[in-house]
N, C-alpha and C positions, 0 to 999 in steps of 0.2 A: 541821763548823762549829767556829769557835774560840770557846771559852767558859771560864768559871771552873769548876774541878773540883778535888777534893782530891788531894794527893800525900802518900804515906807514905814516910818515911825508914826503910828496913828496919834500918839500923845502930842507930838510936835506939829503934825499937820493941821493947818487951820482952814483947809478947803478953799484957799484963794484961787486955785486953778491956774497959776502962772506956769506950772510944769506942763500943762496939756498941749499948748501950741508947739512946744519944743519936743514933742513926741509924735512926729508925723506917722509913725508906724501904728498908732492907735492902741498902744498897750495900756494907756492910762485913761481913766474916767473919774469924774467926781460923783461918788455914790454915798448917799447919807452924810453929805457934808465933809467927806474925806476923799483924798486922792487914792484910787485903788488900781492895782495891777490886775487887769481883767484876764490876761492869758499869758502864760510863759511863751507861747508860740510867737507872740508879737513883740517881745522884748529882746533886743539884741545885746543888752548888757553894756552898751557903750556909755550910757549915763549922760546923754545930752540934756536931760531934764534936771539934772542935779544943780547946775549953776543958776537955774531960775527959781529955786526954792528959797524964799527969804527966811524960812524957819530952820533950814538945814535938816529937813525931815527925810530926805532921800539920800540913800547911799547905795553903793554896789557891794554885793557879797558873792561868794561862791557857794552854790548849793546844787542839789539834784534838781534838774528842771528839764522840761521838754525842749528839744532842740528848736532853735529859732527857725522859722519857715518863711523865707522870702516870698514864695508864691502866695501864701495866705496873706501876708502883709500887703502885697501889691493889690490884692482884691479890694482891701480897704482904701489904700492909697489912691487908686484909680477913681473910685467912687467920690473921693473928696475933691477931685479936680486938679487942674494944672499946677497951681501954687503948691499944693501938698506934694505932688509928684516931684516938683523941683526941690522942695525942702528935703524930701527923703533922699533923693539922689545926692544932694550936696552933703547931707549927713553921712552917708556911706563913704563918699569921697574924702571928706575931712578926716575920717577915722581909718583911712586906708583899707576899707572893706571891699577890695576889688572884686572878689568872687561874688558877693551879694550884689554889687553894683552891676556886674556883667549880667547876672541873672535878671535883674530888674530891667535892664535895657532890652534884653531878648524878649521879655514878656511884653514890653511896650511895642516893640517892633512886630511881634506876632499878632498883636491886636490892632495894628495899623495906627497907633497913637504917636503923636509927635514927641521927639526927645528934646526936652528943654535944654537950653544952653546954660551951663553952670560956670565953667572956667576953661581957659584956653588950652589946658593940657589934658582935658577929659574927653571921653568919647561921646561928645554931645554935639548935635547940630552939625555945622560945617567945620568944627575944630577937632574932629577925631583924628588921632595920629594915623589912622588908616587912610585918611584922605589928605593929610598935610603933605605939602610938597617937600621932597628931600633930594638933594644932590649927593650921590654917593661917590666919593673919590677913591679910586683904586690905583695901586702901583702897577705899572706895566710889567707883566711876567713874561719871561722868555719861554718859548715852546721849543723843546728839543726834537720832538717827533710829530710833524704835522699829519702823519698817516695813522696816528693812533685813533681807533674808533671806540666810542662809548656806546655799547649796545643797550637797547631798551630792555628793561626787566618786566615790562607789563605783561600780565598773563591773561587778561580778559578785556572785553569791551561789551558795553559802555562802562564808563567810570562815574559819570554824574548821577547823583542819587535819584533825581527825578526820572532818569531813564532806566535805572536798574530794575530788573525783574527779581523780586524777593525769592522766587522759586528757581532761579537760575542754578543749574547743576554745579557751576564753579564755586558757589557759595557753601556747598556742603563741606563741613569740617574745615572751613577756611580760617586762615590767620588774616584778620582784616587790618588794613591800613585806612584810616579815616582822616583825610587831609583837607585843609582849607584850600580854596582855589588859588591863593597867591603863593603858597609854599613852593611849588616847583620852580617858580620864577626867581624866588629869593635864594633858594638853597641849591647850589650848583651840583652837588653829588646826590640829588634826590633819589635817583633810580638805584644806585648801588647801596646807599645808606638805609633807605626806607622801603622802596618798592620790591626789592628782591625777595622772592618767596611769599609775597603777600597778595591778597586780592584788594584792589584799590576802590575806595568810595570817596568822592570829593563833593563838596558843596560850600556855599558861603552863608554863614548864619546871619549876616547883616543884610545882604541884598536879595537873596533868594526868597521867593514867595512860597507859601505852603509849608511853613515850619511844622505845623501840626501833622501834616501828611508825612514829613520826614520822620517824626517820632513814631508814627504808626508803621511806616515801612521798615525802619530799623528794628522796631519791636518784633515785627513778623520774622525778620531775618534772624534775630537773636533767639527767638522762641523755637523756630522750626529747623534751623540749619546746623545745630551743634557746633557753633563757632568755637574755635580753639583759643584764640587770643584777639585782643583789640589794642591797636596802637593808634594814638591820635597825634597828628602833627599840625600845629597851628602857628600863626604868626604872633608876635609879641603885642600887637595892638589890642586894646581891651575888648572890642566887639568880637574878636575871634574866640574869646572865651565861651561864646555861645555854643560852640561845638561840643564842649564837655557837658554843658547843661543838657543839650539835646540827646547825647549818647546816654547819659545817666538816667534821664527820663524814660528813654526807650528800654533800657535794661530793667528799670522798675516796672514798666508796663508789661514786659515779657516775663517777669518773675525770675529773672536770671541774676546771678551774682558772679560776674566775671571781672578779673583784674584788668584795669585799663591803664596802660602806660601812656603818658602824655609828654611830647617833646615840643619845645617852643623855639621858633626860629626868629632871630632878630631881623630888622629891616636891612641890616648890613649883610645878612646871609650866614650868620653863625648860629650854632646850637647854643641856647642859653642854658 
């Protein structure tokens, strides 16, 4: 694929190594007295190292390169310790790389590692928007018919992924709705808008244990049940992005290429 990636001018590089600490992803090493890009997989192309080069030897270019791989990067990041983890997450946040940031947080949660506090509006420590207190002001609406009933559209039980049997007959040729735990509470028309005609699976990518088992179970469902479609409904908070990561990993493990439609719900209960 063609993407942005750094390029090092060997003639200008004096091997000072000032660029190395500013690449927590581990893409740079000093080899034979020069800074070298050791793998396309580790370089996100954002250029955090550029400003630290006193010789102006580092630039970003666009060329054919292997896609950046956050999972492989995190293997190196975790080995390097807490300060490197924090530097990497801050790097992603500072450059608005929210998808990679969410992937990194999910990997840390899955390994039972602490999430360092970076900034007050990020999904770290106790400052995650998912746990920040909000008062939601609503205008009082008049109800013209108090006898109107909103029927349930749920077609199966159970719905929590830990409890679902991947061989359950209702999964055969199903159109799946994979929803974050908080969505039904935030979105008033959840049943009519999303549940109708779907088989429901729900979980929380932040608080649930056994994320690896979720990937395994979803992969088994995708592989053996001839799933027709997958719809994800998640909240706008960053940690909820882990749902997409889990689903995509399960599809990869199952060897399936299915279109995934993602809907995001705001804390105020609106589709974004």
